[in-house]
C-alpha positions as CSV (number, residue, x, y, z in Angstrom):
1,M,13.5,4.3,-7.6
2,I,13.2,6.0,-4.2
3,P,10.8,9.1,-4.0
4,S,12.2,12.3,-2.8
5,P,12.4,13.0,0.9
6,L,10.0,16.0,0.5
7,F,7.3,13.8,-1.2
8,L,7.5,11.1,1.4
9,Y,7.6,13.9,4.1
10,S,4.1,14.8,2.8
11,A,3.1,11.2,2.7
12,L,3.3,10.6,6.4
13,L,2.3,14.2,7.6
14,L,-0.9,14.4,5.6
15,Y,-1.8,10.7,5.6
16,N,-4.9,11.1,7.7
17,Q,-6.2,14.1,5.8
18,K,-9.1,13.2,3.2
19,P,-7.9,14.1,-0.3
20,T,-10.2,16.0,-2.5
21,I,-8.3,15.9,-5.8
22,M,-5.9,12.9,-6.5
23,G,-5.1,9.6,-5.2
24,H,-5.4,6.0,-5.7
25,D,-8.8,4.3,-5.7
26,I,-8.3,0.6,-5.7
27,S,-11.2,-1.9,-5.9
28,A,-11.4,-5.7,-6.1
29,F,-14.4,-6.9,-7.9
30,K,-15.9,-10.4,-8.5
31,V,-15.1,-11.4,-12.1
32,K,-18.1,-10.8,-14.1
33,L,-18.8,-13.6,-16.6
34,P,-18.9,-12.4,-20.3
35,D,-22.6,-13.7,-20.7
36,S,-23.9,-12.2,-17.4
37,S,-25.9,-9.0,-17.4
38,T,-25.4,-8.4,-13.8
39,E,-23.2,-5.5,-12.6
40,R,-19.8,-6.2,-11.3
41,E,-19.8,-6.6,-7.4
42,E,-17.1,-4.9,-5.5
43,I,-15.7,-6.9,-2.7
44,A,-12.9,-4.7,-1.4
45,Y,-11.7,-1.1,-1.7
46,I,-8.9,1.0,-0.5
47,R,-7.8,4.5,-0.9
48,F,-4.4,6.2,-0.9
49,A,-4.1,9.8,-0.9
50,M,-1.5,11.0,-3.5
51,W,0.8,12.1,-0.5
52,N,0.7,8.6,1.0
53,T,3.7,7.1,-0.8
54,V,4.3,4.8,2.1
55,G,0.9,3.1,1.9
56,Q,1.3,3.1,-2.1
57,Y,4.7,1.4,-1.8
58,L,3.6,-1.2,0.6
59,F,0.4,-1.9,-1.4
60,Y,1.9,-2.1,-4.9
61,E,5.1,-3.8,-3.7
62,S,3.2,-6.6,-2.0
63,L,1.0,-7.2,-4.9
64,N,3.9,-7.2,-7.3
65,A,1.9,-4.5,-9.1
66,Q,4.5,-1.5,-9.2
67,K,3.5,-1.2,-12.9
68,F,0.1,0.2,-11.9
69,N,1.3,2.9,-9.6
70,N,1.4,6.1,-11.4
71,G,2.6,8.3,-8.4
72,V,-0.2,10.6,-7.5
73,S,-2.9,8.2,-8.9
74,G,-3.3,4.8,-10.1
75,S,-2.9,3.8,-13.8
76,F,-6.5,3.4,-14.6
77,D,-5.7,-0.3,-15.6
78,S,-7.2,-3.6,-14.0
79,E,-5.7,-6.9,-13.5
80,T,-7.1,-10.3,-12.6
81,Y,-5.6,-12.2,-9.6
82,S,-6.2,-15.6,-8.0
83,L,-7.0,-16.0,-4.5
84,E,-3.7,-17.6,-4.0
85,E,-1.8,-14.5,-5.2
86,I,-3.8,-12.4,-2.9
87,K,-2.9,-14.7,0.0
88,K,0.8,-14.4,-1.2
89,A,0.5,-10.6,-1.3
90,K,-0.8,-10.4,2.3
91,E,2.2,-12.7,3.3
92,K,4.6,-10.5,1.5
93,L,3.2,-7.4,3.0
94,N,3.7,-8.7,6.4
95,Y,7.1,-10.0,5.5
96,I,8.1,-6.5,4.2
97,V,7.0,-4.7,7.5
98,G,8.6,-7.5,9.4
99,D,9.2,-7.3,13.1
100,S,7.2,-5.1,15.6
101,D,10.3,-2.9,16.2
102,I,10.3,-2.0,12.4
103,I,10.3,1.7,13.2
104,E,13.2,1.6,15.5
105,Q,15.0,-0.6,12.8
106,I,14.4,2.1,10.2
107,L,15.5,4.9,12.5
108,N,18.8,3.0,13.1
109,Y,19.0,1.9,9.5
110,S,22.5,2.1,7.8
111,A,22.7,1.4,4.1
112,E,26.3,0.3,4.6
113,E,25.2,-2.5,6.9
114,D,22.0,-3.8,5.0
115,K,20.9,-2.7,1.5
116,S,16.9,-2.2,1.7
117,E,15.2,0.0,-0.6
118,F,12.2,-0.1,1.6
119,K,14.2,0.8,4.7
120,E,16.2,3.4,2.9
121,M,12.8,5.2,1.7
122,L,11.5,5.3,5.1
123,K,14.6,6.3,6.7
124,Q,14.8,9.4,4.5
125,T,11.0,10.2,5.2
126,L,11.5,9.8,8.9
127,S,14.4,12.1,9.0
128,N,12.2,14.8,7.6
129,L,9.8,14.6,10.5
130,P,11.2,16.1,13.4
131,H,8.0,17.3,14.9
132,L,6.7,13.7,15.1
133,N,7.8,11.4,17.7
134,E,8.6,7.7,17.3
135,E,5.1,6.6,18.5
136,Q,3.3,8.8,16.1
137,I,5.4,7.7,13.3
138,K,4.7,4.0,14.3
139,E,0.9,4.8,14.6
140,R,0.7,6.1,11.1
141,F,2.7,3.4,9.5
142,E,0.6,0.6,11.5
143,C,-2.5,2.4,10.0
144,A,-1.3,1.9,6.5
145,V,-0.3,-1.7,7.1
146,R,-3.6,-2.4,8.8
147,E,-5.7,-1.1,5.9
148,I,-3.8,-2.8,3.3
149,N,-4.3,-6.1,5.4
150,E,-8.1,-5.3,5.7
151,F,-8.2,-5.1,1.9
152,Y,-6.7,-8.4,1.4
153,N,-8.8,-9.9,4.2
154,F,-11.9,-8.9,2.4
155,I,-10.9,-10.5,-0.9
156,I,-9.8,-13.7,1.2
157,S,-13.0,-13.9,3.0
158,S,-15.0,-13.6,-0.3
159,K,-13.5,-17.0,-1.3
160,E,-13.7,-15.8,-5.0
161,E,-11.0,-17.8,-6.8
162,I,-10.4,-15.0,-9.3
163,I,-10.9,-11.3,-8.7
164,E,-10.2,-8.3,-10.8
165,I,-8.5,-5.3,-9.2
166,S,-9.0,-1.9,-10.9
167,F,-6.3,0.7,-10.1
168,M,-7.8,4.1,-10.6
């Protein structure tokens, strides 16, 4: 399912604003043992404003967790992941965004030549951003990718074999 162009337009336009109402607050925790009385320890955190559908798509898709994406917020569920699954999610993210010229590829994308839900979604978004130049679009896109990679890096560097991710 591809979000509406207007919704995606808002995602990139408002990405850098701090949301005060709805969004996705995603935390990764060390798994608490049932017999432990200590509090859960957060090892990574990322937030997507409700308008940042590009970041949401990249994150949930790379983690194979679209079922936890409720649009303007997370699902308020949690799931456990192995360290190996997190490493694969990071690899998938970087595969999805691909080449360094991804923005140029998207601007020149044609569904008749190549069927790609992700590129189609971004093509629709970018066509609604006439006030932003290619460099500004690329900067916002790279920021989302960088933040997701940082989230995964915090988890990987913790060396926890099993973590719990909470999708709020």
